[in-house]
N, C-alpha and C positions, 0 to 999 in steps of 0.2 A: 651884764650880758648884752652883747650887741644884737641888733635886729637880725643880721645875717646869721649869727650863731644860733639864735632862737629858731629861725626859719629852717636852718640846716638840720637841727634836732628834730623838728616836726617832719621834715621830708624823709629823714632816715627812719622815723617811726612808721610813716605812711607806706614807704617802700620797703618795709621790713619783711620778714619771712611770711606773715599771713597773706599779704597781697601777692608776693612772688609765687607762693604756692598756689594761690587761687588762680592767678593768671596762667601759669604753666600747667597746672593740674586740669583746668577747664579745657585748654587747648589740646593737651595730651589725651584726655578722655574723649573729646569729640573726634580727634584724629583716629583713635583706635576704633570707636564705635561706628564711624563713617567709612572705615576701611581705607584710610589714607587717601581720602577723596581729593585733597588738595594736590596730590601728586598724580593720581590716576586720571583725573578729569581736567587737569590744567590745560592741555591742548584744546579740549572741547570748550572750556571757559573762554580761552583766548579767541577761539573761532566765533563764539556767540557775540563778541564785541562788534563784529562787522557783518553779521549775518543779515540778509535781506528779510524783510517781513518780521523782524524781531519785535517791533514796537506795537504789538497788538494788545489791547487791553486798556483799562482806565489808568490815568496817570497824567502828570503835568509836563514831563520832559521825556526824551528817549532814554533807553537804558544806557547808551553810550554817554549821553549828556549827564545822567545821574552819576555814572562812574567818574566822569571828568570833574563834576562838582565835588565828589568825595576826594578825588586825587588833588584837586585844587587846595583842599583843606589839609591834606596830608603831606604832599610834596612841598616842603617849605624850608625854613631855616634848620629843621631837624636833619635834613639831608646834607647840609653843608656845615652849619655851626654846631648842630647837635652831635654829629659824628666826631667832629674835631674835639669837642668838649669831652666826650666819652673817652676817646683815646688819650687825650692829654691828662685826664684825671684818673683813668682806670687802666691805662695801658692798652696795647694792641689786642689783648684778650677780650676786651669789651666788645669788639666786632663779632667774635664768635657767638657771644650771647645775644647779640642783635640778630644774627642769622637764625639761631634756635628759636627765639621768640617770634620771628617772622614766619618760620615754617609752621609752628604750632598756631600762630596767629591767623594763618590763612583759613584754617578750619573754624576758628572763632569768628572771623569776619564773615565767612560763608553762613554760619548759623545765625548770627545776629541780623544779617540783611535778609535772610529767608523769613525770619520772624517779622521783620519790619513790613514786608509786603503782605504777609498773611493777615496781620492785625491792623493794617492801616485803615483810616477813615477819611471822609471829606469834612473839612472844617466849615464854619458858617460863611466863609468867604469863597468857598468852592475849590480850595486847594487841597491836595492830598496831604494828610498829616500822619506821621508814623514815627517809629523809633522806640527805644527802650521804655519810655514812659507809657506808651500805648500797649506794647506787648506785655509789660508788667501788669498794668491794670486789667486788660482784657483777657490775657492768657492765664495769669496767676489768680485773678479775681479781685473784687473790690476791696477786700480786706488788706490787700497789699498796695493800695493806692498811695499810702504814705511813702513807700519805697519808690514809686514812680515819681512822686513829687521831689523826693530827695535827689533822684537822678537829674530831674529837670533843673533843680536849684544848682547842683554842682555843674551841670552843663552850661548854665548862664555864667557861672564863675570862671569856667575854663575859657569861654568866649571872651569875657571882659578882662580877665586877669591872667589867663594862661596862654594857650596856643594862639588864640585869635588876635591878640593885640601886642602886648609888650615885646615878646621875643622877635616877632616879625618886623615891627616898625623899627625897633632898636637896631636890628640887623641891617635893614635897608639904609637907614640914615647914616650909620657909622661906616658901612661899607662904601657908600658913595663919597663920604668925606675922605676916607683914607686913600681911596683909589683915584678919584677924580677931583678931590679938594672942593667938593660942593658943600656949602655950609649946612649943618644939621637943621637949623631953623628953616631954611628955604625948602629942603626936602620934606620936612614935617608939614609945612603949609600946603605944598603941592599935593603930597600924598593924601592929606586929609580932604582936600577938595575933590580929588578923583574918587576917593572912597564914598563921599557923600553922593556924588553923581550916580554911582553904580548901585549901592546897597538899597537906595530908596526905590529901585526898580524891581525888587523881589527876586525870587528864585529863577524865573525865566531869563532875566537879564544876566544874573550871575552865571547860570549854566551855559548861556550862549557865549559869554566871554571865556569861560573855562574850557569849553569845547574847542576853541581856537588856540588859546594860549598854552594850555597844559600839554597837549601832544608836541607842539613846537618846542617849548622850553625843555621838556624832558629829553627829547631826541637830541637837541643841540648840546645839552650838558653831558649826556652819555657819550656823544661823539667826541667832545673835547676830552673827556676822561679817558676814552679809549685811545686817543692819540698819545696821552701821557703814558699809559700802560704799554702801548706798542713800542714807544721809545725806550722803555725800561723793562721789556718783556723778560729778560734774563733774571730779573729780581723778583718776579711774581711768585715762583714756587717757594722761595725762601721766606717771602712775606706771609704767604698762607700758612706755612709751617710755624712761623713765629706767632701768628694769631691764634692758632689752635693750641700750641704749647703754652703760651702765656695765659690762656683762659683757665688753665688748671694749675699751673705752676709758675706764676709771674716772677717770683724772686729768682728762680733758677734760669728762666728764659731771658730775663733782663739783667742778670747779674746782681740783683738786689740793690741796685743803685737808685732806683726811683721810689722804693717803698710801697709798691702796689701790692694789693692783696686780692685773693680770689673773690672775696665778698665785694670789694670795690668794683672789680671787673663785672661781676654779675649784676649788681645794683645799677651801675651806670649803663651797662649794655642793655639791660631790660628796660630801664626808665627812658633812655634815649631812643630805643627801638620802638617802644610804645608811643613816645612823643612823635616819632616820625610816621609810623604806619597806622597808629590809633586802633589796632586790633584789640578788641576787648573793652575799649573805652566807651563804645556805644554811639559814636558820632556818625560814622558812615551809614548806619541804618536810617538816619534821618533823611539823608539824600536818597538812599535806595528806595524809600517809601514813595518818592515822587515819580519813579520810573513807570513808563508805559509798558506794562507787562501783565499777563494773566498767571504767570507761573512763579511762585516764590522761590523755588529751587533754581530756576534759570537765572533770576536776578542775584541770588546768593552766589552762584558760580561766577557771574560777571564781576560782582563786587570783590570777591576774594582775589581777583587778579590785581587789584589795587595794592594789596600788601606785597605781592610778588614784585610788581614793578617798582614800588616805592623803596623797599628795603633790600630785597635780594639783588635788584639791579642798581638803582641809583645810589643807595647808601654804601653798597659794596664798592662801587666805583670810587667814591670819595675816600672810604677807609683804606683801600689798597693804595691810592695815590699818596695818602698821608704816611702810610707805613713804609712803602718802598723807597720814598725819598728821605726818610728819617727825620722829617720836619717836626714830628711830635716830640723830639728830644731837645728842641731849640728853646723851650721855655715860653713860647707864645701860646695864645688860646683863641678860641672862637674863629670868626671869619679870617682873622689875621693868620692863623695856623693853616687853614685851607689855602689861602692866597700864597703863602710861602711854599707849601707843598707843590702847587701847580707851577709856580715860577721855577722851582728847582727841577721839576719834572720836564718842563719845556725849555729849561735853560734860557728863559727870557721873562720879561715883565708882562708878556701877553697873558700868562696864567692869571694874574690879578684881575685883568679885564674880564676874562671868561667867568671866573668865580663870582665877581661882583654883579655882572649882568644876570647870571643864573640866579644868584641870591635875590636880586630885586624882583625878578619875575616869580620865582618860587614863593617868596614871602608875601608878595602882593596878592596872589591868588589864594593863598592860605587865609589872609585877612577876609577876603570875600566869602570864602566857604564857611569860615567860622562865624561870620556875622549872621549867615543864614541859620546855622546850627543853633546858635544862641537865641535867635529870634523864635525858632520853633519851640525851644524849651520854655522861653518866656511866654509865648502864646498859650502853652499848656498850663502854666502856673496861673496866668491871669484870665484864662478862659476866653482868649481872643479879643480882649478889649482894644479898640482902636487907639485910644490914648496911651495904653500900655505899650503898644508896638512902637509908637512914635517916641515915647520916653526911652525905650530900649535903644533904638537907633541913635538917638541924640547922645545918650550916655556912651555908646560904643564909639562914636565919632570923637567925643571929648577925650576918651582914654587913648585913642589913636594919636591924637595931637600931643598928649603928655608923655607917651611911651619913650621917645628918644632921650629923655633926660633922666632916666633911671639907670642904676648900676647893673651891669651885665650879669654878675653872679646872683644878685638878688632876684632879677627877672627869671632866670632859669630855675631857681629854687622854688619860687612861687608857682611857676608853671608845673613843676613836678608834683607839688603838693595837691593842687586842684585836679590835675590829671588822675592821680591815684584815687582821690575821693570819688571822682566820677565813675571810675571802673568798678568799684565795689557793687553798687546796685545792679549794674548791667550783668556782671558775671554771676551774681546770685540768680538773676532771672534766666540766664542761659542754662544753668544747672537745673533749675526748677522746671524748665520747659524742654528738657532734653528729649523726652519721648515724642513731643510734637516735631522737633527737628528731625529725629531719626525716622519717624513715620512718614513725614512729608517727603523726605529724601528717597526712601524705598519706593513709595507710591509713584513718584515722578519717573524713576528709572525703569519701573515696570511698564508704565505707559509709553516710555521712550522706546523700549524694546518691541512693543506691540504696535508701534506707529501711531499712537493716539495723542502724541504731543506735536 
């Protein structure tokens, strides 16, 4: 049995019915108990992003910077390569399941980031520390500390072997090689040196860069995608119809020629959706805990906009371009598929340049965000030992340098496995602390109505 076959079997087990039910069930429960908060209060949440006087309270960075740090980690190759991989292997129906997991995931993201602010602490270096490992230990009690450690351990693995390194670096190096003919080795060396210069500056340097790069790159990529969709506007209704129909009946929708199944569409749509927006994974709360705010609910609302922007906006743009151009039937995969779709949509090679530049920026900021996430998890496990932090950063850099030389399929399979393992402890904690989430939410909106917020 080959390594890829073994990894694929493990990934199928991890992303089997138990995790899919836990992810969707937690999101659905929170959606219902919070009264569809992610829909009702989305305008308010978007307004909070730029509200004056919002950054009152203890914290290391502004609420907007905390969101940008989280978005830096989420808007990455998942939005370009991940969507392409899902459609190529699971059919257009996978996009529908991405939408669904994003809608439910907004409630999940809100809840986990609320808890992150409520249960955060200052570490011995004076920085705010929070996230699932802290709200598991402090909210659920000391007897659950083993679960907190399990989350932190899996978080380090995701940073080192999953979202944080291999898929991002591999995507950058190979995209630059195929589009601009830049040698993989040269890109790997330059990228490694830049990462070294930034990650050793800590969260403030990372958040400062993310606050500038993330809004710019997201707006630019969405604008380019919008141009493709505008040029092919008449095909959009049919593409949406195909996405929805193929989600439930892929053989009939696609003529049975591609061999897709409903389970493939669900598994790939959910897995790639989670890879992209990370709702339920427990990563965004680590960034949210550093926000300057006194209100856990307010930061929860701000944080949930990340899932909306990442999947409902950016991933949808990529998915629609791939479907309306029919590029997904051409037998190519990854960034090459998205490149082909944009080239066909714009009827020129300009599409490849747009996708490649977008991919480089997206993936680079994801590397920075996940370096911070992994470091916070590592600090929790090692109780903040200085030598431990230096060792983690050094190991992260070494893996960055080696990532371009691994197989694409193996990279994505490993990422899926560690992502799924990280989600389990966090989702268990959200269920256990559901009364805290609901209570905090009700209390905040009562205070809001009476003008006490």
